[in-house]
N, C-alpha and C positions, 0 to 999 in steps of 0.2 A: 072248672077243671083247668082252664088256662091260667087262672089266677093261682091255683095250687101249684102248677108246674113252675110258674115264675118265682114262687116263694122257695121251692126246693132247689131250683137251679143254682142260685148263688151259694147255698150251703154246700152243694156238691162241688162247685168250682173252687170254693175256699178250701175244702178238704183235699183237693188234688194238688194244691201248691206244695206242701211239704213232701208229698209223694214224688212229685216231679223233681224237686230238688235232690231228694235221696237218690233217684235214678241218675241224675246228672253227676252227683258226687261219686256214685258207684262206677259209672262209666269213666270218669276222670281217673279214679284210682286204678281201674283195670288198665287204662292206657298208660299210666305212669309205671305200673309194674311191668307191663309188656316192654316199655321203652328201656327199663333197667335190664330186663332179661336179654334183649337183643343188642344192647350197646356193645358188649364184647364181640358179638358176631359181626356187627357192622365194622368195628375197628379192625377185626381180623381180615374182613373182606377188603377194606381200604388198603391195608398194609400188604395183603397177599400171604400166601403160604410159602414155606421154604422151597427154594428151587435149587437143584443140583445139576451141575454140568461136569461130565467126566472129561478128564484130560484127553485131548485129541492128538497129543504127541508125547513122546517119552522123554522125561527130564533126565533120565539116566542114572537114577539112584534108588531103585526098588519101588516102594509105594510112592505114587504120585504125591508131590507136595500139595498141601491143602491151603486154600484161600477162603477165609470166612468174612462175609461182609453184609452190607445192607443194600438199599436200592442204588447207591452209588456204584458199588462193585458190580451190581447186576448189569449195569450198562456196559461193562467191559468183561463180562463173564466169558463170552465166547473167545475174546482175544486172550484172556488169561488161560483158558483151557488149551488154546492153540500153542502156548509155550510150555505146556506140561502140567498145569495145575488142575486138580480137582477143585471145583468151586461150589461153595455152599452159601447161598445168599437168601435174605428175606427182607422185604421192605419194613422200615421202622425198627429193625433189630437194634438192640442196645448191647453194650459190652457184656453185661451179665448173661444175656442169652448166648453170646459167643462163647463164654466160659462153659456154659452148659453143653454146647456142641463138643467142646474139647473133652469134658468129663465123660460124655457118652462114648466117644471114640476111645478114650483111654480105658474105659471099663471093658471094652471088647478087644483091646490090643490093636487098635486100628489107627494109631497116631503115626504119621510119617515123620521123617527126619526134619522136615521144614514145614512150619505153619505160619501163614501170613494172616494177620487180622487187620481188616480195613473197616473199622467201626468208629463211632463217635459223633456222627452227624445228628443223631437223635437224642443223645444224652451225654453227660460228661464222663471222662475217664480219670481214674485216680491211680496213684502209685500202688495202692493195694490191689487194684484190678490187674496191673501189669505183673506184680509179684505173684498173684494167683495163677496167671497164665504160665509164668515160668515154672512155678511149682508143679503144675499139672504136666507140663512138657518134660520136666526133668533136665538134668545137665547135659544130656547127649543129643539134644535137639536144638534147632535154631528157631527163634521167634522173629518174624518180620512184622513191623508195626508201621502202618500207613497213617501219617498225620491227617486228621480230618478237617475239611472245611465244614462250617456249620451254617446257621441261618444267614442268608445273603452273603455267604462266603466268609463270614467272620470266624477266625480260628479260635477265639476265646483262649482258654488256658490249656486245652487238650494237646495242642501241638507242643507246647512247652513241656508238658508232662511226659510226652513220649520222647522228646529229644533228651530230656534229663535221664530217662530210663536207659536210653541207648548209650549215653555217655557213662552211666554207672555200670552197665553190664555189656561192654562192647563185644565180648566174645559170644554172648548168648543172644544178642539182639541186633538185627539189621534194620536200620531206619529207612523208610521210604517216605521222603519228605514231599508229599503231594502239595501241601500248603505253600512251601517255598517255590515249587515248580509253577504253580498257578499264579504266583505273584510275578514271576519273570515272564510268563508267556500267556498271552490273551487267547480267548476263543476255546478254552478247554472245558468250560462249563456253560450251561444255559443261564438265563437271567437270574435264576434263583441262587446262583453262585455255588451250587452243590452238584447237581446232576450233570452227567457227562455228555458233551457233544461227540460227534463221530471222531473228531480230532482228539478230544479228551480220552475217549476209549482207547485209541491206539497209543496215546502217550502214557497213560497209566499202565497199560500192559508192558510197555517198554521199561518203565521203572521197576516193575515186578520181576524183571530178569535179574536185577542185582542180588536179591536174596538167593536165587538159584545158583549164582556164581560162587556164593559162599559155601555151598555144600557140594564138594567135588565127588564124582563117581568113585565108589569104593571106600571112601572115608566115612567112618562111623561117628565122628564128632565134628561139630562146627569148627572151622578153622579160625585162628585169631583174626581180629579186625586188622585192617590195613595199618601198618606202622608197628605191628608186633605188640609188645607190652609184657607184663608179667606172665608167669606160667598159667595163671587162671584167666588170662585175657585182659588183665588190668581192671581198674575200677573196684567197686565195693564187692563184698562177698555176696554170692548169689543166694537167692531164697532157698 
């Protein structure tokens, strides 16, 4: 009997090898599928959901102006709300998502006379992006554009893109040149070159007051840029 058991045991063990491998493969495939399924959820958790801060003071011209941003503006959200902005921010937000925020508000008639977009740290901005923002807002609203610092504070081409757009449509765009300010003044960002220190939060909020000054109480159209210009505010024809 012992001899018989010893003869059968190797055959049983040999047959278990492929079965074990199939179980390992099945477990590996299940893990891989689960990883794919939860990856978007993990990314969403890392970036966070959209956060909104209601204006805590009255800017003086009807609907509160809107500031749309990513985790950079999130750092100064309370300061921006304190000078009259409604703030809509989400970590990792790209410009395309900012345009979707505009479209949703436009569809329900909730666009204010001033919208500031502070995006670009997570992806590039193109001329087409700016044109689309202007198209959604229409000619009777002012678009504020904040030049973005990117990885390690490198501006890449986005700052140049926004500066060019502001020069092309000076009546419709107010440039908030955050990149230029951070070059002149130290201590506004942490070591990553992007996110704001306490001083950076206050400084960015101060710069966001400039677009507010372009939209005077009671006026329904953005005033011409400083220096006047043609009847359409100078520059190229608007989208």
